[in-house]
N, C-alpha and C positions, 0 to 999 in steps of 0.2 A: 226628450224623454228623461234625460238626467235633470232638467230644471222642474219637471213635475214631478218627479221622485224627490228632489230635496224639499219642494213645498209640502208635500205629504209627510214628509219627515219632520218638518216645521210643527205642522198641524197636530202630529202625534205627540211631538215633545210638548207642546201647549196643553194638550189634554191630560197629560200625565202628571203636569206640575202640582196640581192640588194635592195628590195622592203622596207625592214626594215630601212637601210640606208637612202634610198631617203625620206621616211617619217619624220625620225627623224631631217634631214638636214632641209627639207621643214619648220617644226615647229621651228625649231632654227632660221632660217632666217626670219620668220614672227615675232616672240617676239623680235629678236635684232634689226630689222630694225626700231621698233617702230610702225608698222602697228597694232600691237595689242592693243597699247594704243590709236592711231587715232580712231580705230573702235569702241572701249569702249565708246571715249568721243563723237563720231558722233551719236551713237545709245543710250547714257543716255537720252535724253528726251523722246524718244519712249518707251524705257523700263519703265522710271518712269511713264509714262502714264498708264501703264498696272501694276504698282505695283511690277515690278523686280527691285531688286538693280544692279546698272551697274557693281558692283564689281564682280557679279557672271558670267558674261558674257564672260571673258575668257575661264572658265570652259565650257560652252556651245560650245566654237569654239574648245577646244583643245581636248576635251573628243572624239569626234567622229574621231580623228585622231590617237591618241596614247594614251595606258594606264599608260605607265610610264611617260610621260610627264603630264598628268593630275594628277598622283598621286604627282609628283613634284609640281605641282601648287597648290594642297591641301596643302602639307608642308609648301609651301611659304605663303599661307594665313592663317595659324595657327600662323607661326611666326609674321606675321603681324597685325592679328587681334585678336589672343588668341582662344585658343581650344574651349571655350564656347560661342563664339559670333554667333549671328544669321546667318550671311554671311557663316561662316565656317560651320555650320550645314546645310545650303542649298547646298554648294559646295560637302559636303561628301555625302549628300544624291543624288546628281546628279552623284557622283562618281560610286554610288552603284545600281543606276536605269538607267543608260545609257550604251551603248556600243561604243566600238571601231569601229565604222562601217567601215571607209575607211581602217583601218588597217586590218580588217577582211576580206574585199573584196580584197585589194592587195595581202594579204599573201595567203590566201585560194584559192581564184580564180586564181590567178596567178601560185601557186604551180600545180595546174591541167591544166593550160593554157586555162582557160574560158576568153574570149575576151568580150562577150556580158553579161553583168550583167542584163539585162533587168530591171526589177522592184526592185532589190535587193538595189540599192541606194536610190532611192525615200523613200521606205518603211523603210529602216533602219533609214534615216534621219528624217523621220516623227515620228519615234517611238522615237529617240532621242530629238526632238523638244517637244513631249509630256511628255516624263521623265522631261526635262528641266524645263517646267512649272509646271509640278505637284509638283515637289521637291520644288520649290519655294513657291506654295501655301500651300502644307501639312505643310512644316516646319514652315510657318507664322501662319498657323491654330493651330498647337501644341505647339509653342513657343513663338509666337510674340504677 
């Protein structure tokens, strides 16, 4: 039974590899093209009006897509701002309180051939948005 379970797990891993590659490729293109910087600059006035630093927006964009990409983003921000900065505390809190929504849907729904996600995407993105805002305001409350 153990060997059969391991074989089934391997088959699932082989099935999800194309989804993983597609997600990582799309994120790499988004960052390398400058679209991330453009989006951050465009939304800076709106974010500033509600008290959200524009520096944390890349985490709000990348986190629903990939865990490893968002971990790399946290590491980059630690190097840029220092591990004790308010922005890094916000981003680290977002890392722990939000989910990789599209990754989960692509990998797990794709592995079992579910094509109609129904309410999974809107519910997951709403939860990510709430986690994003709550992270900013809780960190500002505790450390700001």
